[in-house]
C-alpha positions in Angstrom: -27.2 3.3 -23.4 -24.5 5.9 -22.6 -22.2 7.1 -25.4 -18.5 6.2 -24.9 -15.7 8.6 -25.8 -12.1 7.7 -26.1 -8.9 9.8 -26.8 -6.2 7.5 -27.2 -2.4 8.3 -27.6 -0.3 5.7 -29.3 2.0 3.9 -26.9 4.1 0.7 -26.5 3.5 -1.7 -29.5 1.5 1.1 -31.4 4.2 3.8 -30.8 5.5 5.5 -33.9 9.1 4.9 -32.9 10.6 4.6 -36.4 10.2 5.6 -40.0 9.3 1.9 -40.7 6.5 2.2 -38.2 5.4 5.4 -39.8 5.2 3.7 -43.2 2.9 1.0 -41.7 0.7 3.7 -40.2 0.5 5.5 -43.6 -0.6 2.2 -45.3 -3.3 1.6 -42.7 -4.6 5.1 -42.3 -4.9 5.8 -46.0 -5.7 2.1 -47.0 -2.7 2.0 -49.3 -2.8 -1.8 -49.9 -2.4 -3.7 -53.1 -1.1 -1.6 -56.0 -0.8 1.5 -53.7 1.5 -0.3 -51.4 4.5 -0.2 -54.0 4.6 3.6 -53.6 8.0 4.8 -52.4 8.3 7.1 -49.4 11.8 8.5 -50.1 14.1 6.0 -48.4 11.4 3.8 -47.1 10.6 1.4 -50.0 7.3 -0.7 -49.6 7.6 -4.0 -51.4 4.6 -5.9 -49.9 1.9 -6.1 -52.5 -0.5 -8.4 -50.6 -3.6 -7.1 -49.0 -2.4 -7.4 -45.5 -1.1 -4.8 -43.0 1.5 -4.7 -40.3 -0.1 -1.7 -38.6 -0.5 -2.2 -34.8 2.0 -5.1 -34.6 5.4 -5.4 -33.2 7.6 -4.7 -36.3 5.2 -6.6 -38.6 5.4 -9.9 -36.8 1.7 -10.5 -37.3 -0.6 -9.8 -40.3 -4.0 -8.1 -40.3 -6.9 -9.1 -42.5 -7.8 -6.1 -44.7 -10.6 -7.7 -46.6 -13.2 -5.6 -44.8 -11.5 -2.3 -45.4 -13.0 0.0 -48.0 -11.0 3.1 -49.2 -14.2 4.8 -50.4 -15.2 5.0 -46.7 -11.9 6.8 -45.7 -11.7 10.5 -45.7 -8.6 12.7 -45.1 -9.8 15.9 -43.4 -6.3 17.4 -43.0 -3.0 16.9 -44.8 0.0 19.3 -44.5 1.0 18.5 -48.2 -2.1 17.1 -49.7 -0.1 14.1 -50.5 0.7 11.0 -48.4 0.8 10.9 -44.6 4.5 10.0 -44.7 5.3 13.1 -46.9 3.1 15.2 -44.5 5.4 14.1 -41.6 8.5 14.8 -43.7 7.2 18.3 -44.5 6.4 19.0 -40.8 10.0 18.1 -39.9 11.3 20.5 -42.5 8.9 23.2 -41.2 9.8 22.8 -37.6 13.4 21.7 -37.5 15.3 22.8 -40.7 16.4 26.2 -39.1 17.5 24.8 -35.7 19.3 21.9 -37.5 21.1 24.4 -39.6 22.0 26.4 -36.5 23.2 23.3 -34.7 25.3 22.1 -37.7 27.1 25.4 -38.0 28.4 24.9 -34.4 29.7 21.4 -35.2 33.4 21.3 -36.3 33.3 17.6 -37.1 31.3 16.7 -40.1 30.2 13.4 -38.5 28.3 15.2 -35.8 26.2 17.2 -38.3 22.6 16.1 -39.0 21.6 15.7 -42.6 18.1 14.3 -42.1 16.5 14.9 -38.7 13.6 12.6 -39.4 16.0 9.7 -40.1 18.3 10.8 -37.2 15.4 10.5 -34.6 14.5 7.1 -36.1 18.0 5.7 -35.9 18.7 7.0 -32.5 15.6 5.3 -31.1 15.6 7.6 -28.1 12.3 9.3 -29.0 9.3 8.4 -31.2 9.4 10.0 -34.6 5.8 10.9 -34.4 2.7 10.3 -32.3 -0.8 9.2 -33.2 -4.0 10.1 -31.5 -7.1 8.1 -32.1 -10.5 9.7 -31.3 -13.7 7.6 -31.2 -17.3 8.4 -30.1 -19.6 5.4 -29.4 -18.6 1.7 -29.3 -19.5 -1.2 -31.5 -22.8 -1.8 -29.7 -24.0 1.8 -30.4 -23.1 1.7 -34.1 -24.1 -1.8 -35.0 -27.5 -0.7 -36.2 -26.7 2.8 -37.6 -26.5 3.6 -41.3 -23.6 4.9 -43.4 -25.3 8.3 -43.4 -25.3 8.3 -39.6 -21.6 7.6 -39.7 -20.8 10.2 -42.3 -22.6 12.8 -40.1 -19.7 12.3 -37.6 -17.5 14.5 -39.8 -18.7 17.6 -38.0 -17.7 16.0 -34.7 -14.1 15.1 -35.9 -13.5 18.5 -37.4 -14.4 20.1 -34.2 -12.1 17.7 -32.2 -9.2 18.4 -34.5 -9.5 22.2 -34.1 -9.9 21.7 -30.3 -6.8 19.5 -30.2 -4.6 22.1 -32.2 -5.9 24.8 -29.7 -5.5 22.8 -26.4 -2.1 21.2 -27.4 -0.2 23.6 -29.7 3.1 21.8 -29.1 1.6 18.7 -30.9 2.1 19.8 -34.5 -0.4 18.0 -36.6 0.7 16.4 -40.1 -2.3 14.4 -41.0 -5.8 13.6 -40.0 -8.1 10.9 -41.5 -11.6 9.5 -40.7 -12.4 5.8 -40.9 -16.0 4.8 -41.5 -15.3 1.3 -42.8 -14.7 -0.3 -39.4 -17.2 -1.2 -36.6 -17.1 2.3 -35.0 -16.3 5.6 -36.7 -13.0 7.1 -35.5 -10.3 9.6 -36.4 -6.5 9.0 -36.7 -4.5 12.1 -36.1 -0.7 11.9 -36.7 1.6 14.6 -35.6 4.9 15.4 -34.0 5.3 16.5 -30.4 7.8 19.4 -30.3 9.6 20.7 -27.3 11.7 23.9 -27.0 14.1 25.6 -24.7 17.0 23.2 -24.7 20.4 24.8 -23.8 22.6 22.0 -25.3 22.2 20.5 -28.7 19.2 21.3 -30.6 17.1 24.1 -29.0 13.9 22.6 -30.4 13.4 18.8 -30.6 11.0 15.9 -31.0 10.0 14.9 -27.5 6.7 12.9 -26.8 7.6 12.6 -23.1 7.9 16.4 -22.7 4.6 17.2 -24.5 2.5 14.4 -23.1 3.1 13.9 -19.5 0.8 11.9 -17.3 -0.7 15.1 -16.0 -1.0 17.1 -19.2 -2.4 14.0 -21.1 -5.0 13.5 -18.4 -6.1 17.2 -18.5 -6.2 17.0 -22.3 -8.4 14.0 -22.4 -10.7 15.7 -19.9 -10.8 19.0 -21.9 -11.5 17.3 -25.2 -14.7 15.9 -23.7 -16.1 19.4 -23.0 -18.5 21.2 -25.4 -18.6 18.5 -28.0 -20.3 19.3 -31.3 -22.3 16.1 -31.6 -24.1 14.9 -34.8 -27.9 14.3 -34.7 -27.5 10.6 -34.2 -25.7 11.3 -30.9 -27.4 14.4 -29.6 -29.9 12.9 -27.1 -27.5 10.2 -25.9 -25.8 10.8 -22.5 -22.0 10.8 -22.5 -20.5 7.9 -20.6 -18.2 9.1 -17.6 -14.6 9.2 -18.2 -12.7 6.1 -17.0 -9.8 6.8 -14.6 -6.4 5.6 -15.4 -3.4 6.1 -17.6 -3.4 6.0 -21.4 -2.9 2.4 -22.6 -2.4 1.2 -26.1 -4.2 -2.1 -27.0 -3.1 -4.4 -29.7 -5.7 -5.7 -32.2 -5.7 -9.1 -30.4 -6.2 -7.4 -27.1 -8.9 -5.2 -28.4 -10.6 -8.3 -29.9 -10.4 -10.1 -26.6 -11.6 -7.0 -24.8 -14.6 -6.8 -26.9 -15.5 -10.5 -26.6 -15.0 -10.1 -22.7 -17.2 -7.0 -22.9 -20.0 -8.8 -24.7 -19.7 -11.7 -22.3 -19.8 -9.3 -19.3 -22.8 -7.5 -20.8 -24.6 -10.9 -21.3 -23.8 -11.8 -17.6 -25.0 -8.3 -16.6 -28.2 -8.8 -18.5 -28.7 -12.2 -16.8 -28.0 -10.6 -13.5 -30.5 -8.0 -14.2 -33.2 -10.5 -14.9 -32.1 -12.4 -11.8 -32.1 -9.1 -9.8 -35.7 -8.4 -11.1 -36.7 -11.8 -9.8 -35.0 -11.3 -6.5 -36.5 -7.8 -6.3 -40.0 -9.3 -6.9 -39.4 -11.9 -4.3 -38.1 -9.4 -1.9 -41.1 -7.2 -2.5 -43.4 -10.1 -1.7 -41.4 -10.9 1.4 -41.6 -7.2 2.4 -45.4 -7.3 1.9 -45.6 -10.4 4.1 -43.2 -8.9 6.6 -45.3 -5.6 6.6 -48.4 -7.7 7.1 -46.8 -9.6 10.0 -45.5 -6.4 11.6 -48.9 -4.9 11.2 -50.5 -8.0 12.9 -47.9 -7.7 15.7 -48.8 -4.0 16.1 -52.5 -5.0 16.2 -51.9 -7.7 18.8 -49.7 -5.2 20.8 -52.6 -2.8 20.8 -50.8 -0.2 18.6 -52.1 1.6 15.6 -52.4 -0.8 12.7 -54.2 -1.3 9.4 -55.2 -4.8 10.2 -58.4 -6.3 11.8 -57.2 -9.8 12.5 -59.8 -12.7 13.0 -59.7 -16.3 13.9 -62.2 -19.1 14.6 -63.4 -19.6 18.1 -62.8 -23.2 19.0 -66.0 -23.5 21.1 -68.5 -21.8 18.8 -66.7 -22.0 15.5 -67.6 -18.3 14.9 -65.2 -15.8 13.3 -64.1 -13.4 16.1 -61.5 -10.8 16.4 -58.2 -12.0 17.7 -57.7 -10.5 21.2 -55.2 -7.8 21.7 -52.3 -8.4 23.8 -53.0 -5.6 26.4 -56.6 -7.1 26.8 -55.2 -10.6 27.2 -52.6 -9.2 29.7 -55.3 -7.5 31.7 -57.4 -10.6 31.7 -54.5 -12.8 32.8 -53.6 -10.3 35.5 -57.2 -10.3 36.7 -57.3 -14.1 36.7 -54.1 -14.1 38.6 -55.5 -11.7 41.1 -58.6 -13.9 41.5 -56.5 -17.0 41.8 -54.4 -15.4 44.5 -57.6 -14.2 46.4 -59.0 -17.7 46.3 -55.9 -19.2 47.5 -55.8 -16.7 50.3 -59.4 -17.6 51.2 -58.6 -21.2 51.2 -55.7 -20.8 53.4 -57.8 -18.6 55.8 -60.5 -21.1 55.8 -58.1 -23.9 56.6 -56.6 -21.8 59.3 -60.0 -20.8 60.7 -61.2 -24.4 60.5 -58.3 -25.7 62.6 -58.6 -22.9 65.1 -62.3 -23.3 65.6 -61.9 -27.1 65.9 -59.3 -26.7 68.5 -61.4 -24.1 70.4 -64.5 -26.3 70.2 -62.5 -29.2 71.7 -61.0 -27.0 74.3 -64.6 -25.7 75.2 -65.9 -29.2 75.4 -63.0 -30.2 77.6 -63.6 -27.3 79.9 -67.4 -28.2 80.1 -66.5 -31.8 80.9 -64.1 -30.5 83.5 -66.8 -28.3 85.0 -69.4 -31.2 84.9 -66.9 -33.4 86.6 -66.2 -30.9 89.2 -70.0 -30.6 89.9 -70.4 -34.4 89.9 -67.5 -35.2 92.1 -68.9 -33.8 95.4 -72.3 -35.4 94.5 -70.6 -38.6 93.9 -68.7 -38.3 97.2 -72.0 -37.4 99.0 -73.7 -40.3 97.2 -71.0 -42.6 98.4 -71.2 -41.2 101.9 -75.1 -41.7 101.9 -74.6 -45.1 100.4 -72.2 -46.1 103.2 -74.5 -44.6 105.8 -77.6 -46.4 104.5 -75.3 -49.5 104.1 -74.4 -49.2 107.8 -78.1 -48.6 108.6 -79.2 -51.6 106.6 -76.7 -53.8 108.5 -78.0 -52.6 111.7 -81.5 -53.2 110.6 -80.6 -56.7 109.6 -79.2 -57.3 113.0 -82.5 -56.2 114.6 -86.0 -57.4 114.1 -87.0 -54.5 112.0 -88.1 -55.2 108.4 -88.3 -52.2 106.2 -91.2 -51.9 103.9 -90.7 -51.2 100.1 -92.1 -47.8 100.7 -89.5 -47.2 103.3 -86.7 -48.3 100.9 -88.1 -46.1 98.1 -88.3 -43.1 100.4 -84.9 -43.7 101.7 -83.6 -43.8 98.1 -85.5 -40.6 97.3 -84.2 -39.0 100.3 -80.7 -40.0 99.4 -81.0 -38.5 95.9 -82.2 -35.1 97.4 -79.5 -34.9 100.1 -76.4 -32.7 99.9 -73.4 -32.4 102.1 -75.1 -30.4 104.8 -78.1 -32.8 104.9 -75.7 -35.7 105.2 -73.8 -34.0 108.0 -77.0 -33.2 109.8 -78.3 -36.7 109.3 -75.1 -38.3 110.6 -75.2 -36.0 113.7 -78.9 -37.0 114.2 -78.1 -40.7 113.8 -75.1 -40.4 116.1 -77.5 -38.9 118.7 -79.9 -41.7 118.1 -77.2 -44.3 118.4 -76.2 -42.8 121.8 -79.9 -42.9 123.0 -80.3 -46.4 121.9 -77.0 -47.3 123.6 -78.2 -45.6 126.9 -81.4 -47.5 126.8 -79.6 -50.8 126.3 -77.4 -50.0 129.3 -80.5 -49.3 131.5 -81.9 -52.6 130.4 -84.7 -51.1 128.4 -86.1 -52.4 125.3 -84.4 -52.2 121.8 -84.9 -48.6 120.5 -85.0 -49.7 116.7 
């Protein structure tokens, strides 16, 4: 848990704008309630005897419960007069402004323009705050809730150091009173002083001016410088200091502060729940990352890359546990199979082509053979036909004669016909023609029949 630090300058509803507001701050800071509240602060008569306070409200419109306040746990560590806060502020006004007021009054010819009481003059004019209050706090309610009173009392060294540092860093803020409160939820210090500005050419040469002393730039620098080199008590030594919040000084009312603390607790609860949820999500994310890493490692393994995984599966055929094949191996096997398939398809196409060509060539060859055989047979057939016709003629002639051929004659004639070629047939025809001529000549001479 980081230690918070706040340096808060009174503003808006908490601005010390009038002597009436100053009286209320005096009651609150010094716990002057009950019988103490009847004490008179010069012209400011306090008549409220009830244990309530108007501090921190808009002109006393709301009451603050003071039942938890304990005057024994309030310590004044600086007082200009050793009396009341109100008297401390009065004395500061005398110390800082009596001389310049006297010089101013000497220059005024009209008595109505002379200043009798500068504190009352500033309060009535309502152009400047009569004083300013700084509240310094180290640690919030959550830090102090389990700390002892001794731990809180040890904060005195811290607040004394802060008071000295404030006087050194902001010398134009003249301190009238400083008081430590240990009776509230967090120890804190109220410092009441008067911002003094000088160098005016008209009117008072030195005046009360909160806006001149505490500009946005100077206040921001002061708040930052006050955080440096702190003298921390033992209870806060080893606790890291929370980083300074950016933004302008803002004055919270009691109601706003209560609402803020409630919202803070609610947000802290939500943050705690979100942290638990975050832890659950972180655990789930870690598990998912482990699964993802395993998956990526398996992918690397399958891709043939370096991995920490040896991945196995069951072979569907044998049921044995075998390593999952790697993608490069599968790719090579697939490519080899594709090549084999392409080769087989080429062979099939080639065989189809060769079969068709051979078949056609065989038919062509057979056709050519048949043509050659036909060419060889045609003359033989023609010769056979010629022989047949010759023998047919011969047989007709024989029938007309008295000659009767014997079976041996017919058989030999048939054998002769089978053995005869074109030349033989031509020679036979010539011989038969000669024989026919001889036979004819014999018939003419009156001879016997030649056949």
